[in-house]
C-alpha positions as CSV (number, residue, x, y, z in Angstrom):
1,X,0.1,-0.1,-0.2
2,X,2.6,2.1,0.9
3,X,4.2,1.7,-2.6
4,X,4.6,3.7,-5.1
5,X,4.1,2.3,-8.8
6,X,7.4,2.0,-10.8
7,X,7.8,2.5,-13.9
8,X,10.8,1.6,-16.0
9,X,10.1,2.6,-20.3
10,X,10.2,5.7,-20.7
11,X,13.9,7.3,-21.9
12,X,14.8,10.4,-20.2
13,X,16.3,13.3,-21.8
14,X,18.9,15.6,-19.1
15,X,18.0,19.3,-19.8
16,X,20.1,21.9,-19.1
17,X,22.6,24.2,-20.9
18,X,25.1,23.3,-17.7
19,X,28.1,21.5,-19.3
20,X,29.8,20.2,-16.1
21,X,25.7,18.6,-15.1
22,X,26.3,16.8,-18.7
23,X,29.6,15.4,-17.8
24,X,27.9,13.8,-14.3
25,X,24.4,12.8,-16.0
26,X,26.5,11.9,-19.4
27,X,28.0,8.7,-16.2
28,X,24.3,8.1,-15.8
29,X,22.7,5.3,-17.3
30,X,19.2,6.1,-16.5
31,X,20.1,9.7,-18.9
32,X,19.6,8.2,-22.2
33,X,20.0,11.5,-23.9
34,X,20.4,15.5,-24.1
35,X,18.1,18.9,-24.7
36,X,18.4,22.3,-24.2
37,X,17.1,25.4,-26.4
38,X,18.5,29.3,-26.6
39,X,16.4,30.0,-23.3
40,X,18.3,27.8,-21.7
41,X,21.4,28.0,-23.0
42,X,21.0,32.2,-22.4
43,X,20.3,31.5,-18.6
44,X,23.5,29.3,-18.5
45,X,25.7,32.1,-19.9
46,X,26.4,30.1,-23.7
47,X,27.2,33.4,-25.2
48,X,29.5,31.0,-28.4
49,X,26.9,28.2,-29.2
50,X,28.2,26.5,-31.7
51,X,31.7,25.9,-28.8
52,X,29.0,25.4,-26.3
53,X,27.1,22.3,-28.6
54,X,30.5,21.3,-29.7
55,X,31.7,20.7,-26.2
56,X,28.3,18.4,-25.6
57,X,29.6,16.3,-28.6
58,X,33.2,15.5,-27.1
59,X,31.5,14.1,-23.6
60,X,28.5,11.8,-25.5
61,X,27.4,10.0,-28.3
62,X,23.9,9.7,-27.0
63,X,21.2,11.8,-28.6
64,X,21.6,15.0,-27.7
65,X,18.6,17.7,-28.8
66,X,20.0,21.7,-30.2
67,X,18.0,24.1,-31.1
68,X,17.7,26.5,-33.8
69,X,17.6,30.3,-33.3
70,X,16.5,32.6,-36.4
71,X,13.1,33.3,-36.8
72,X,13.0,33.2,-40.9
73,X,12.4,30.3,-42.3
74,X,15.9,30.1,-45.3
75,X,17.9,31.1,-41.9
76,X,17.4,28.5,-40.1
77,X,17.4,25.3,-42.5
78,X,20.7,27.0,-43.2
79,X,21.2,26.1,-39.4
80,X,19.9,23.5,-39.3
81,X,22.0,22.0,-41.7
82,X,25.1,22.8,-40.2
83,X,23.8,22.3,-36.3
84,X,22.8,18.5,-38.1
85,X,26.5,18.0,-39.4
86,X,28.4,17.9,-35.7
87,X,27.5,14.4,-35.5
88,X,25.2,11.7,-36.3
89,X,23.8,11.1,-32.9
90,X,22.4,15.5,-33.0
91,X,18.5,16.1,-33.7
92,X,17.8,19.3,-35.1
93,X,14.7,21.4,-33.0
94,X,12.2,23.0,-35.3
95,X,9.6,24.7,-33.9
96,X,6.6,24.1,-35.3
97,X,6.1,27.7,-36.6
98,X,8.2,30.8,-36.4
99,X,7.3,34.3,-34.5
100,X,4.6,35.4,-36.5
101,X,2.6,32.0,-35.6
102,X,3.8,30.6,-39.8
103,X,4.3,26.8,-39.7
104,X,7.3,25.4,-40.5
105,X,6.5,22.1,-41.9
106,X,7.6,23.4,-45.3
107,X,11.0,23.4,-43.9
108,X,10.4,20.5,-42.0
109,X,10.0,18.4,-45.1
110,X,12.8,20.3,-46.6
111,X,14.6,18.6,-43.9
112,X,13.3,15.5,-43.5
113,X,14.0,15.1,-47.2
114,X,18.3,16.0,-47.0
115,X,17.5,13.3,-43.4
116,X,18.4,14.7,-41.3
117,X,16.8,14.4,-37.9
118,X,14.8,16.1,-36.2
119,X,12.6,17.3,-32.3
120,X,9.8,19.2,-34.0
121,X,9.2,21.6,-30.6
122,X,7.3,23.9,-29.7
123,X,3.8,21.4,-29.4
124,X,0.5,22.4,-28.1
125,X,-2.5,21.4,-29.6
126,X,-4.3,19.1,-31.5
127,X,-4.3,20.6,-34.6
128,X,-0.1,21.3,-34.7
129,X,0.0,17.0,-34.3
130,X,-2.8,16.8,-37.1
131,X,-1.3,19.1,-39.2
132,X,3.0,17.3,-38.8
133,X,0.5,13.4,-39.4
134,X,-1.7,15.3,-42.6
135,X,2.2,17.3,-44.0
136,X,5.1,16.4,-43.1
137,X,6.9,13.5,-44.9
138,X,7.8,11.5,-41.9
139,X,8.0,7.8,-42.8
140,X,9.7,5.1,-40.4
141,X,13.0,5.6,-41.9
142,X,13.0,9.5,-40.8
143,X,14.1,10.6,-37.1
144,X,11.6,12.2,-35.8
145,X,11.2,13.9,-31.8
146,X,7.5,15.6,-31.1
147,X,8.1,17.4,-28.9
148,X,4.4,18.7,-27.0
149,X,5.3,21.1,-23.9
150,X,3.4,19.1,-20.6
151,X,3.9,20.4,-18.2
152,X,3.3,24.3,-19.2
153,X,-0.4,23.2,-21.2
154,X,-0.5,21.6,-17.7
155,X,0.6,25.1,-16.4
156,X,-3.0,26.9,-18.3
157,X,-5.5,24.2,-16.5
158,X,-6.1,21.1,-19.1
159,X,-4.2,17.9,-17.7
160,X,-1.8,17.0,-20.2
161,X,-2.3,13.2,-19.1
162,X,-5.3,12.6,-21.4
163,X,-4.2,15.4,-23.6
164,X,-0.6,14.1,-24.6
165,X,-1.8,9.3,-25.1
166,X,-4.9,11.4,-27.0
167,X,-1.9,12.9,-28.9
168,X,0.2,10.1,-29.6
169,X,-2.9,8.2,-30.5
170,X,-3.0,10.4,-34.1
171,X,0.8,10.0,-34.7
172,X,1.8,7.2,-36.5
173,X,3.6,5.1,-33.7
174,X,7.7,5.3,-35.3
175,X,7.5,8.6,-34.5
176,X,8.5,9.6,-30.9
177,X,7.0,11.6,-27.9
178,X,8.5,14.1,-25.9
179,X,6.9,15.0,-23.1
180,X,8.5,18.5,-22.5
181,X,8.3,21.0,-19.3
182,X,8.1,19.2,-17.0
183,X,7.2,20.2,-13.8
184,X,7.6,17.1,-11.1
185,X,8.6,12.7,-10.6
186,X,5.1,13.1,-11.2
187,X,4.5,13.8,-14.5
188,X,7.5,11.0,-16.1
189,X,5.3,7.7,-14.8
190,X,2.4,10.0,-16.6
191,X,4.3,10.5,-19.8
192,X,4.9,6.7,-19.1
193,X,1.1,5.8,-18.7
194,X,0.5,8.0,-21.9
195,X,2.1,6.5,-24.4
196,X,5.3,9.2,-24.7
197,X,8.8,7.5,-26.0
198,X,11.1,10.8,-24.1
199,X,10.8,12.8,-20.9
200,X,13.1,15.6,-20.5
201,X,13.9,16.4,-17.1
202,X,16.5,19.1,-15.8
203,X,19.3,18.5,-13.2
204,X,16.9,17.9,-10.1
205,X,14.2,16.1,-11.3
206,X,15.7,13.2,-11.9
207,X,18.1,13.6,-8.1
208,X,14.9,14.0,-7.3
209,X,13.3,10.3,-9.2
210,X,16.3,9.2,-7.9
211,X,16.1,9.0,-5.1
212,X,12.1,8.3,-4.5
213,X,10.9,5.8,-7.1
214,X,8.9,3.3,-5.1
215,X,9.6,4.9,-2.2
216,X,7.1,3.4,0.5
217,X,5.0,5.9,2.1
218,X,4.4,5.2,6.1
219,X,8.8,6.0,5.8
220,X,8.3,8.7,3.8
221,X,5.6,10.5,5.6
222,X,7.7,9.6,9.7
223,X,11.0,10.8,7.2
224,X,8.9,14.0,7.5
225,X,7.2,13.8,10.6
226,X,10.8,13.8,11.9
227,X,12.0,17.3,9.6
228,X,9.0,19.0,10.9
229,X,10.2,18.5,14.8
230,X,13.7,18.8,13.8
231,X,13.2,22.3,12.2
232,X,11.1,23.6,14.7
233,X,13.7,22.3,17.5
234,X,16.6,24.6,16.0
235,X,14.3,27.1,15.4
236,X,13.8,27.5,18.8
237,X,9.8,28.0,18.8
238,X,8.3,28.6,21.7
239,X,4.3,29.6,22.9
């Protein structure tokens, strides 16, 4: 009764722009790949995009997703082709639209025809998924990840678990479905239940997952009570 249900089928990709964390997590058998994006890299203080990416690729031969950072489709294509050339394990992240809301499907198809591995990112809606299914030239010979931002969807009050399960039923089986932006450890279990192949996790979330998976809830309750007691005592509270 006190045991949490444990899933092990889903792949965990570490989501970070910290080189030292990548070195550490690359040794962790739980981590099957890595992702990053311009926002994560900016917050990590990265200023030389190519240097950072090449440093990551010197560390790991696991799948790594690097994102284009242009808004013009021609420039996106140029960047994608360069990024892809850096390694066999590289997936190029292409947002489903540009900042004007214009569809990236035409660009996606150009890159698929060039046999570039893609991570179609910033996907939020069923309409976007249907567009990918109907218009993208995805076959079982193409390496494609579709990243659905479950955490951000949840932030709007929509249950991402049921939503993403429906998306899984729409996508071809050979397309890897990724749950992006998880907010808590529970999302890993939810993503597995929903049929995701991959979930991205921050290093902190990976550490918490490893520490608590399968933990006895009665024991966890007792640890929590002891923590409250200890901290109250250390604070010197009196009434």
